[in-house]
N, C-alpha and C positions, 0 to 999 in steps of 0.2 A: 687471313688472310687478305689484303684486297692487292691488287695489281693492274687493275684500270690506267688508262691511261688517259691522259688529262682533256684530248681530244673524244674519249667516250661519255666523259659525261658535261660536254658544252653545256652552260648553263641556258645557253640561246638556242641549243638544239631542240629539234623535232622529238624527243624524247618527254617535253616536260610541257603538259599543258595545264588552262587555268584549274586545270580539276585538279589536278593532281594536286598543287598548291590549295586550292579549297578545303581539299581530303586529306590535309593534316599537313603534308612534308615539309613547308615550310611560312606559315601561316602563324601572323601576327607579329608579336614584339617579344623581345628575349627568346625564352626557351620555347619557341614556338607557338607559344600561346600564355605568353606572359603579359600580353596588354592588355587591351579592352578586344574579349572573345569578338568575334568577327560576323555580322549577319547570317555569313551562310552556315558554320559552325553551329550558331545558335540555333539556325533552322532544322540542319542534321539532325543535333543532337535532340531537338525536340520528337524528331519522328522518331527516334530508336526508342528499341521496348526491351527489357531485360528477355525475350524470349529469342531474342536473334540469333541463326543459327551460328553462326562464327565457331566453323569448326573444318574450314576449307582452306587456313592456311598453310602455304610449302615451303619447304626451304628456302627458297629465294626471298623469301620475306624475311626469316631469320638472319642469313648473312653469316660470315664464317665464325666459328667459335672460339680461333686463333690453335696451340697447342698444349699438351699436360692433361693433367685431371678431366679438367673443365669444360675441353674443346668442345663437347655435345649438350652443356647444360649451359650457355650465354641467357641468363635472363631466363624468360619464358620464353620458352622456343615456340612452334609452330605443333612440333608432336605434346608440348606441354599441355597447348591452349586448346586444342583438338581434342586432346585427353578430357581433361576437366570440365570443358563447357558441355562435353558431351557424356560424359561417363555423370559427372556431379550435376552437372546445370540445370542439364536437359534427361537427366534421369534416362539415357538410350539403353542402358542395359536392365534394368531393372527387372522387366521379363526375367533373368535369365537368374534372377536370383537364387528361388527358391532349387533351384536346380546347380548353384554353385559345387565344385568340388571341395570338401572338406579337406583338409591334409592330413588331419588326423592328427594334431599340434594342437595342444593345450598349453597354456602358459599363466606362470603369475600374472604379469602385466602384457599390454601391448600399449606402444604411444603410436599414434599417428602424426608424424609428420617431425623431419629431422633437423629441422631450425635451431639454434639457441634454442631456446624454452624445450621442445622436443628431449636435445641431446639433454638439457640441464636435469629433465623429469626424468631420464635415464639414466641418467650416472647417480644422483639423489637416492634412486631404490636402489639400485645396485651396490651399490655403497653399503646402504642399510640392512639390504638383504642380499649381502655377496654370493651365496648359493642359491637364490631364486631364479628364475626364469622369465628374460625380457626379449622381447622381439619387438622393434623399430620401423616403420615401412613408413614411407615417403612415394612420392610418386615422379620424382626426379632421380634422372641415374649419378645423382649426387649429391651424397649430403650436405648439409648447410642452411637450407632455406633460401635467404636472400644474403648469408653471407657465404657466397660463392667469390672465387677470382677467375682473372682473362692470364692468360699464358701468352708471351712473345720468342721468338729467337730474333732478336735485331742484330746484325752486322758481329755475331759472337756473343752479345750478352743475352742473358735470358732476363727478361725482365717482366714482373707481376703486380698487377691494378685489381681494386675490390672490383665489383660489378655491383654492389648495393652497402652492407652493413661494412661502418667505417670505424675505428677509433675505441679508444681506450681512454676515460677521463685519470689522468694524473697530474700531481702527485699522489697517491693515496691517500695521503694522511688528508691531504684538504677534500680530496675528491668524500671522502669518507665522512667528513662535518658537512658536506654540501650535500650530499643525500645521493651522491653520483655513482656510489662504490660497491661492490660486491664481494663477499669473503671467497669467491670463486678464484681472485685473483691470487688467491693464495693456494689452495686447491690444486689451480691449473700449472701453478710453479710458475707465473707471472716472476719478473725482479721488482725489487721493492723501487728501486729505481730505474729506469728504461735510457740506453745511452743511443743518442741521435747520432746516425753518419752527420759529416760535415761538407760541406760543396769544397768541390775543388777543380783548378784551369780555369779560374774566375780573371776576366783583365778589369776587375773594379768589384768595388764593393757593391754586393747585391742582402737586401734582407730576405732569409729563405727561410719560412713557416716551417713548425715541427708537422702542421698538418693542412690539411687544403681546406679546412672547413669553417676554421677560425677566423682568418681574415675577410670571410664573406663578409663580414660583420662585424660583430662583439668583439673578435680581435682583430681590427682592423689595423692597427700599428704594426703586428707579428710582421707584416709583409710589404716589399716594396712593391705595389700596387698601380698598373696601367690603366683607368678606364679610358674603355674607344664607344666614344661617337659616330658614328654615321656619314660619311661624308664632310666631319669635322676636325677629325682625328685624333690624337692620345691626351689625355690630360692624364699624367704622372701624381700618384698619392694624393690626391684633392683635398683627402679628409684630414693633410695636417697643414694645409695651406686656404683653408676654408673654400675649397674650388674655387679658387682663383681665376685657375686658365681653362674652367669645364663652360660648357656654351651653354648655359642656362640661366634662366631671369635669377637676379638677386634676391627675389623671393622666393623661390624655390630653394635658393644655396639659404638661404636665410630658414627655411621650415625642416631643410636637412640637418641643418646643426642644432634646430634646437632640437629635434628630436632626438639626436646623439647624443644632445648634452643633459635631457632631462634627468634629475637626479629627486626631486620632490612628491614622490605618490602620495595620496592619503595614507596618514597613521593610525589603521583601523585592524580590531584584531579579525573579523570575518575580511579580512585582503582576498583571502583565496575565494570564498565564496562571491564575494563583493566580483572580483576579475572574472570566473566564471560564468557570470551574471548579462555578459556584454560582448562584443564582438572586439577584436586587434584592431578596427578600422574605428568601431566608437570610441575604444581608448584612445585613441590618438590625437581624434577629434575634442573629445568631451574635456581629456585628464588632458592629454598633454597641450593642448590647444592647439594643431597645425589650422590653420584655416580651411573652410570646405574649400576654395582656389586650389591652393596647394596641394591635397588630396591627391589629387591624380599622378602628378607626379610622384610622390610621395611612395603612394605605392605601387607604381609602376618600379619602382628604385625596391623595396620592400618584401612586395611580394613571391617575389623565386628565392629570397634569402631563404625566408618564413618554410615555404613549402618546401624547399630541396633538404631543410636542416632538422626537418621530419612533424611538420603540422600538417604538409599533403598539399594545401590550397591555402590561399592567400587571405591578407585580412579583411576581407569582408567576410569568410562565410568562419575562420577560424576562433573559438575561446580565446578572450584575451590570458585565461591561465595556462591554454596551448601554447602561447606567444609565452609565456612565462618558465612556462619548461625547458623552452631553449632560448629563453638569455635574448631575446629582442628587445633594440632599444625599447627606453620608456618604459615598460614594464620589470625590467631587470631593476630597475630602482628596490625592489622591496626586495631581491637576491641582497642588497647591501644592505637593506635595512635586517634582514635576518641575521648577517651578519657581520654587525658592527662596524659598519660602512665600507667594508671591504668589497673592492671590484674585482669580480670573477677573472678576468685577463690578467690580475697581478699575480692571481694562485692556481687558476686552470687552463692546464690546453691537453691537447689531443696527444698522446700516442699510437701507432699505425702500424702492424705488421704490413709487409708487402704487399697481400693481397686482402687488406681490411682483417674483416673477422672472419675469414676464411680461416684463418690462421686459428684463433680461437675456437672455431668450431672443429677442428683437427686435432687440438688438446684436448675436448669433450670426449671424441672418440678415441682417441689411443689410450683414457683413460680406463673405460670401458671395454675395447676391442685392442689388446697390447701389440697383437698380429697386425692390424690393420696399417701401419707405418717401419718398416724394419729399424732393427736397433732399439736402442736405450730411450727415456725419456727424457730428451733434450730440445728443447725449440726449435733449435734453426733446424735438425733432420725431421722434426714433425714438419714443420710447414714448407722443407724441401723435396721433402722426398714421398715417392708418388704412390699411390693409392695400394696395396695389396688386397684385389678386389676379392679374390678367394678365401678371404680373411673375414670379409665384411659377415657371410652367411652360413658360418660352417656348421655345420648340426653338434648338440651336447659342449658348445661352448655357452656362459650364463647368455652374453647379451647379442645377439642376434641383430642382421642387419639389411633388410629386405627393399633392395632399390628401386625403380619402374615400375612399383606397384601402386595402384591407385586405388584407395578404398573408399565404396561407393553406399557402406549402409554397417553401423553400427546399431546394436540393439541389443535389452537385455536379455539373457535368457530364460524366461520367463516375466510374470509382474517385475515391474522395475522396484516396487517395493519390499517385494520379497525376495528377489532373483540372485542367485550366488557366482553368477558371472556372468558375460557379454558373448557376444559374436558379432567375429568384423568379418565384413564380404569386401573383396578386393579384385582387380580384374591384374591380369598379366601377361605379356604375351598374347595377348588377342582372347584368353581365355579368365574364368570367376573364381576363385580360390575363397574359403572361408576356414577360418582359423577358431579355437575359444581360447577365454582370458579368464581370469578370474575380475579382473577389473582392466578401466581402458584410462588411459591419457591424450584426451585431443589435445593436440597443440597447434592444430592448424586455425588459421584466420574463421573468422563468425559467420561471414560469407558462402566460404565450407561446410563448417558444425553445422548451420540448420536445412543442409542440404543432406548430410551424409548421418546425422543424428538421429534417427526415423522415432522412437519413441519418447522426445523431451515435452514437460508439460508446458504448459500454453505460456506462463510469465519467459521460462528462455527464451523459448523461441521468438517472445514480442522483444525479448533482447538483444536475439541475437540478429534480428531485422532495421534496430536502430545504429547497426555500424555502417559504415559508407567509407569506402575507399576510393583515395586518389591513384592514380598511377605514376611512375619516374621509370625516365631513359636514362640508364646511364651510358656514357658512350667513352669507349677508351682510345686512345690515340696514341699510339708508338710511335714517335718521331725519329729522324739515326740523330740530329742533335738540336739544341736548344740555343742557338749563336743568335737568333731573329729574340729570345725574349731578353740574352745581354745584351745586345747591342741597344733595345729600349729601357736597360735601367733596372727589371721588374721581374720579380719571382710569380706575380700572381696579373691574370687579367681578367676586368669586368667590362660586358657591354650590352645593349637595350635593345639591338636590332638584329633578324638576322638569326641564323641556329646558336642554339644555345646561350647561355648568357654568363658564364664562367669557368675559368681554368686553373691550375697553382700548380708549383713544384711541390713538394713535402719532403722533411726529411727521415730516411724512414730508421728502421729501428736496425741496430747491429744485435746480431743472434747470438747471444755464447761467443762474443767476440769478434764476430764473421760479418761485414759489412754485407747487404744481401743484392744492393745494385749497385751500380755507377750515378754519382750525382756532378758530373761536371758538362758545360756547355758542349764543349765538343762530341760527349758521347751519348747513345740513344736515351733513350726516358721514356713513361707511357704519360698523361696529362690524361683524367678524368673527367668528364663534362657529368655533371649529376643534372638534369634535366624536368624538372615539374611541367606539369602543364593549368594553371592558374588561367582563369575565365571567366574573371569578373563581366557580372549582368546577366548572368544566368545562375539563378538562384540554386541555394541546394537543398535536396542532394542531388537535383537531375545536373550537376554541377560536373560531379563526382565522375557520373556515366558517361557526358558528352569530353570529360576530357579522358573519357579512357579510349572514346571511338576514332578520338583523335593519334592517337597511341596505334591503338590494332591499326587504323588507315596509315601507317607508315612503313612500307616495304624497304630491304637495307637499302636499296641502289640510292632511294632519295635520300639515307639518311647519311652514306658516305658523300654523296656528293654536297649537299650540306655544309659538313664537316671542311672538306675542301676548299667549298667556294666562302668559306669564313675563314679559315685560318688565311687563304690567300689575300682577304682585305683587308684583314687584321696586320700582318705580316709582310706582305708582298713587297714592302718598301723597308726592309730589314735583312732583307736576304734570303727570304721563305721561298721555298720550290714547292710544290705540293706534289710532283710527278718524283719529284729528287728524295724530298725529305719524311715525305710518311713513307711508311713503312707499315702498317695494317691498323686498320680498323675494327670494332668491334661492339655491336652494338646487345642491351642487356636490357629489355623492355620487363618491367612487373608492372602487370594489369594493378593491381592491387597492393600497393608499394607500403601508403602510410593509411592507417584506420585518422579519419578526418575529424576533429573535435569541437564540436561547435558548442555554442553557450549552452549550459547544463551537462554538459558532457561527466565532468567530472564530479559532482555533489548533487545531479537530481533535480527534477524542475516537478512542479505543481503540487509539492510533496511524494513524488512520487522518488522512490531508489534508482540511483542510477543505473543503467544496464549491465555496464560491465562491473559492478556489485554484485546483479544478478547471475552472470557468468559464472564469478568466480567462486559461489557457492559448491561443492560437491555436491553431484544428481544421481543418488544410488552409487553404484559402479564406474560413472564417467565421473572425471574431475576434467578442466580446461584451463589451458597454458597458452599463451600467446604474451609477446609484450605488447599488443596495441588493450589489454586489459589494463594497465597503467596508465596507458592516454601519453604517454614517454616512449618510444619506440626508440630503443639502446639495447645493448647485447649486455646490460647491466640488470635493467626490468627484466628484458626476458628469460635472463639463468633466474630471476628472481620467483617468477611468475610459475616455471617451471620445476622451482623446487618446491614452492606452494602448494603446487598439483600434486605433484608425487607424496609432498607432505599427507596429502588428505587421503591417498589409497591407504598410506599404510597402517593412517589412523583403522584401517576397519580388515584387512587381510597382511 
């Protein structure tokens, strides 16, 4: 929680230098770097190398983590970054592998990574072989991967917000038809229809969306939204009136409306492969027909939407098929073609547990380790009950989970083509340990797998090296009330300069008939700011690394100051006071949040298979699971990838 006084973070004070800004604190437009990449940033990025130490970060960089189970795991903390870069990327512990202490344990399966894919893999194997032994390892102090949450206690209310992964596509019947459904929704006990809380205490009618994501663009009609233009004020619901009151040129307004209303992409059998042959920016120019002179404003608008929703970076880099996966304007016309002309916003929306898919992760854990949470299998209890830590790694239970354990090596026990097992070496508490298993599921991202899987053949190594990741920073801001939004008559806000770019109220789920948090303008709420780092002008894949350097260059104090200043700038005239109204700010940095899918990612290039399809194949006693192998990072795809990897192991043991 933050208790800094306003005078301690005076934007004109001596603590902020030009170097602070160039280093990434408040650089560029939109979400720090959503506009054109600054020359200084480009020069800095060009000087970076993958061998940067990046292992000396401290707690002042991480900042406060709130309360509850996740208080020491807000994103990639300094501790996690130091451990991962040192032990995995820089191989600093390799000299000790030969002398690692073998625990004497041999498991049927070891799962490396306890995100949704890893949890799904462990659950799938355990369900098929309930008497078998499974060990799950993760470098973080709590399971979930990016499906974690932040918790605040504010004025007598316990508030929860997602750190990363959020949203369940509903209703399930239509999600299934759209390919955005998984049978795990049934197995985890999700209801056929979720009940959403309704706002109370409003002095005027305000349309509050089910979730914070659809109103970013594809479902703009689902929320009352204000667009804030620096120095010029607010435009309320501009999509509904053709941007009549927005301070934009008529040509820009026309280009925006043309992009949104485009409904007639070419009809062709190879439409998916065709989309994967070009960038989204090329599609907007060459197919939608956006004039070249309008593209800077168009990409300024759409880049943060694309990046935050799952593409990682902006239109200049991503495959048009990646844009299609996230229903972005223009390419969404192919959704209509495949679904009888039905618009996705007519039938789909997102449901969200209070802490996002932290709730989904907890359900998987409860299925495997019933004692992980007290009580019976009830959604409300699983989501709100504290973790019973002693139950996770208890001897003689079928599934064990060992956290704060950084795996640094996985090798076959002998020649890979004839080995009957694998050996896994991990670091925990400053020491190295080794366990044996009949097989392993590697459920981390490929930038990790390529370092820890030591006996891979060249085609796997080449495929893993083709994966490049963009960072994200989720900042959760707890406020004591949101009367300033009520006065504006909005539930969502979009802006184009300064810190961040989007915030929104959302209607949380009622679980087992019980509300989880208030939704009243006079009561506390948490706004989640999903901040990508688009840097158009820097080529791919260098843009990924440059963006990550910007993320790592932002200490917590600059993030806190950026939030306070931005909220004051936008809402100060509507009764907001940062000192009085902000109860806490938690930053969650994800250095490798999303795999970036350039043209050719999905269907391959030059006659070669797509790298993801190479990695999806089992390598003897190892299989690989992560949502990035689908190119569409959602909890549903993560669960499906985990199930596939577990089934591949079940075929051989």
